[in-house]
N, C-alpha and C positions, 0 to 999 in steps of 0.2 A: 550938460547932459550928452552922453555919447549915443550913437545910433544902435548900440547893443543893449541899451537899457530896456526894461519891460515897457516903459511908456512909448518906446519907438514902435511898438506893435499896435498902438491904439490909433483910431481914425483921426482923433483930434490932433495927434502928432503928425500923421501922414498928410492930412488934407492940404496944409500950406505948401507942401513939398512936391505935389504932383498937379498936373493940369488936366489929367484925364484918369478916371477910375480904372481904365484898362491897363494902366501902368502897374496896377496892383492885382486886379482880378479880371477874368474875362470868360465869356462863353461864346465860342465861335463854331460855326457850322460849315461842313464841307461834304462833298460827294466824291467817292472814289471814281476814277475815270479809266482804269486799266486793270487787267488781270481778273482773277476769280471773284474779286469783290466789287467789280465794276457796277456802278449804280447804287452802291450802298451808302447810306447817310452816316456821318460821324459828327459827334459833338465833342469839342475839347473844352474841358472845364479846368481852369487854373485859379487857385486862390493865393492869398498873400502869405500863407504859411508853408509853402513849398510843395503843395499837392498838385499833381498834374494828371488828370483823368481823361481817358478817351471812352466816350459813351457810344453805344451802338443802337440807335433808334429802331433799326430794322431787325433787331434781335431783342425786342421787348425792353429796350434801354438797359441791356446788360453792359458790363464794363470790359473793355479790351485792355489796352495798356494802362498801367498804374505806376507812376513814378513819384518818388518823394526826394526832393533835393537832387534830382537827376539819377537816383538809384532805382533800378527796376525792382518792383516787388512781385509782380504777377508772372504768369507762365504763358507762353505762346506755343501752341502745338506745332508739329511739322506742317500741318495743313495751312496754317496762317489764316489770315482773314479771308472769308469767302462769303458770297451772297447767300442769304437765307433761302433764296428762291431756287438754290441748287439742292436743298435738303431732300433726302428720300427717307420717309418714315417707315422703313421696313427692315427687319432683322438688324444687322449691325451697320447698315449704310449710313446711319446718323454720324458715325465716326469719320466719314469722308469729308464732312464739313464742320467738324468740331474744332474750332480754332482755339479753344481754351479761353484765354483772356483771364482777367482777374476774377470775373464773375460770369458764370453761366447759370441761369435760373431754370430749374427742371420742374415741370408741372404742366397745367394746373390740375390735371385729374389723375396723374400718375408720375412716378419717378422710379429710377432703377431699371431693371430688366423689362424687356417687352413681354406682353402676355395678352391673352384673350379672355374676356369676361363679359357675361351677359350679352353675347352676340356682337360685342364690339372689340376692335383691336386697339390696344394701348401700346404705342411704340416706345422704344428705348428712350428713357428720360423725358417723355412727353413731347407735346407739340409747341409749347409756349415759345421756345427759343427761335422758332422760324416765323413767328408772327410779328409784323411791324407795329410799332407804337405810333400813336398820334401825340405830338408834342403840345401840351396844354399851356405851358408857361416856362419861361426862363427867368432865373433870379440872378441879378448882378447888382449888388448894393454895397455900401460901406459895412453892412452887418453880415450879409450872407450871399453865397453864390450857389446856384443849383439849377436843376431841371425837374419839371413835373410832367408826367406823361400818362397815357392810358393805353392798354393793350387788351384786345378782346380775343378770347378763345371761344368760338361759337360755331355751331353747325346746325343745319336744318334738322329738326326732330331730335335734337340732342342738347348738349351742354350750352349754356349761355353765360359765360363767366367774364368778368372784367377785372383786370389788374390795374389799379391806379398806383403809380410809383413816384416817389420823390427821392432824388439823390441830391444831397446838399451838404454844405460845409460852412461853418462860420468863417468869415473872411480871413482871419489871421490864425486859424487853428491848424493843427496837424491831425485832424480827424474828419471823418465824413459819416453821415447817417443815411441809411436806406430805410425808407418808410413805405410799406406796401399795404394796400387794402384790396382784398379779393372779395368781390360781390357777386352773388348769384342773381343774375338778372332774369332768370327763368321763373316758371310758375310751379316748379316741383323741387323737392329737396335734391341736392346734387352731391356726389362724392368728390372730395377735394384732397389732393396731395401736392406738397411743394417742398423743394429742396434747393438750398442756395449753395452752388458749387463754386466756392472760392478756391482759386488755384494759385499757389505760391511757388515761385521758381528761383533759380539762381540769379543774383548772388545772395538773396535773402535766406535760402536754405543751403546747408553745407554741414560737414561733419562736426563743426564746433557749435552749431545752432542747438538751442535748448527748446523743447516743446513742452508746455504745461497746459493741461485741460482740466477745468473744474468739473469733474465727473464723480457721481456717487457710485457708478459701476461702469465697467467696460468689458468688452469681449472682442475677440478676433472672429471675423466672419469667414476665416480660412483656418482650418484646424492646425496646419503646420506652423502658423505664426502665433507665438504666445502673446497674450494681451499686453504684457509688459514691453513688447517690442514697439509699441506705438510711437515712442519718443526716440527710437534709435535711428539716426540719420548717418548714412555712410557716403563716401564718394561715389560717383557714378560707376556702376559695375555692369560689365557685359552680361546680358542674359538675366539680369535681376527681374524677378516676377513682382507684379503689383500685389499689394496687400490692402485689406480694408478692415477697419475697426469701427465698432459701434460704441459710442459713449452716451450714457444717460446722464444728462447734465444735472448739476446741483440745483436745488429748488430755491436758491437765494435770488435776490432781486435781479442781478445781472451776471449770470455765469459767463465765463470767458475762456477763450483759448488764446494762449500767448506763445509767440515764437520769438525767441531772443537770440540775436546773432552777435556775439562779442567781437568777431572780426570786423563787422561793420559799425558796431556801437549802436545798433538799431533794434527796437523791439516792436513787433506788431501785436496789437491786441484786438481780438474779435469778440465783442460783447453782445450777447443776446439780450436786448432790452425788454422785449415782450416775452410773456410766459407761454406763448403759443408755439414755440419751437423747442420742445423738451429734449430733443435728441440731436446728436452731432455725429455724422459719419466722417471718418478720416480715411482718405485715399492716399496711399504712399507708393510712388513709383520711382525707383532710383536707378533705372536702366540708363545706359548711355543714350543721349538724345531725347530721353523722356524723363527728365529730372524734375520731379514735381511732388509737392504735398498738397492735397486737397482737404480743406476744412469746410464741412458741409452741414450747417444747421438744417433740421428738417422737422416737419410736423408729424412724422410717423417713424416707426422703427423697422419697417420691412423694406428691404432693398431689392427684392426679386420681382417687383412689379405689382400692378393693380390686382391681379387675380389672387395672389397670395396675401396681399394686404387686406382684401375683403375677407378672405378665409380666417384671418387672425383678428378681425375686428379693428384694424388699424387705419381705417379710412375716415377722415373727418367729414362729417355731413354738414352742409350749409343749407339751412331752410331757404325757401324762396324769398327773395328780397333782402336777405341778411348779408352781413359783411364780417369777414375775419381780418384782423390787422396783425402785421408783423413789423418789427423794428430791430435793426442791427446797426451797431456802431463799429467802425474800423478806426483805430488810432495808431499812429506811428510816433514813438518816443525815441529820443537819443539818450544814451547813458555813458 
């Protein structure tokens, strides 16, 4: 039996060949000690299938770097990693600490543009990403590796929401799952909006890459960009403007968005496992130095903020004590 056989990926085969599980999988903690991200916690999660994730507990356990077999999948903004304690939730100041990363979660009571509604200010993409998580459990076993956390978005005389998050992977797989539960801990019904801002960068995106999205309808949110342009990927172009598309996902069990790059021989699949995320926004920015495609499952179809979402009846309401669940799978395949 050679080490390239399917059985070589099983724990029964691996166990006699290693003296410590960390030779195959690991979950390690660190704290940045210099620069704009000084004091920020990081968790590095490595599995036996080639996945290497950097989790940011001080940003609601969002995902920074994401590598597969040493190939970068995500996008890092020019800002780079910065402490969430530098965030300013007014106008467009949010962008001064937007590091990108593979996942930025927007919510829990708004996403998209800033707005005012009901005497309350709802900042650009919400406040969740500047809230630190509490780590509840780390998982590192022959079967599974992962992290479970909780993050609260709460204010006196206002919302009291809890996000319980699990990011995990089977030990020898090339996929990971994000399982979220948002619970209204208050005593009154609360409005809830959430958007998963997955950012894909070079070398995963490029002119040869093919983008497929299981959608029953789509439209451009900017009139000058035809809806059919959603899959058009060009080389970085000076002065290229960002475009945004809205895809209403197919109602099948697991609608997906797939990005296939023949130059790398890699395909990324983003599968929406839960039916609670019926829409997917797509952000496309192909300017020099800002070369990124965002795939963004969401629980609503309005990107202009809480006020407009309320006006269009697009805000999910969570009764007191109730929970809404979300699940997304990310898989990388070679072809």
